[in-house]
Phi, psi and omega in degrees: 000337184297337178283342177265097186239000178249131179243141180231136173263122183247145174243132180301130179091354179251124187292332182248159180298146177287319177215153176229135179226147172258142182215146177273349181247186179265029183217148175219142177248123178253142177232137175253125182248152177050049182287151176232177180299335179289345178278353176299136178163184178263129182240156173208170180236150170224157172234152182213165179290147181282335182233168181306141014269014174058040177297145182231158177281168169288152178299146176292172173301143179290145170231140186263133174247124178249128178242123177242158181268133179289151180303323180292321178292321178295319179297319179296320179296314179298322179298316179297316180297317180295323177296320178296316178298318180298316179296319179294322178295318179297319178296321178297316180297316179297317179297318178295322178297320178296315179298316179296318179297319179294318179295318179298315181295316180298319179294319181295316181294317183290331179279340180271348178284142176289140180273142179293136179277144177270132179256145179293146180289142180296146181286000000 
């Protein structure tokens, strides 16, 4: 077993190892930190030789990791999304107010100008 000193944590559907560890024993402990819902999936482990010919073990039995979002984290996410929506709505209202003010001013200025009188053409 001493020739098998590299351990890899594999995730189904991911082409490269999630983690790689070197170990002096026949055991490795993997930890996943800051997991998200995208980390949900089937995982397995393999070990392989550190040097040529790089023989590897068969993958271990799959184990499923399920990651769910806590209600408080979900609520915080919804709060952020709602704040962004509120800010975008406020910007839209301000932009519409600017357009309305410009249209009102243009109409007011154009109605206060004297219109040119038409003079009859000379005979």
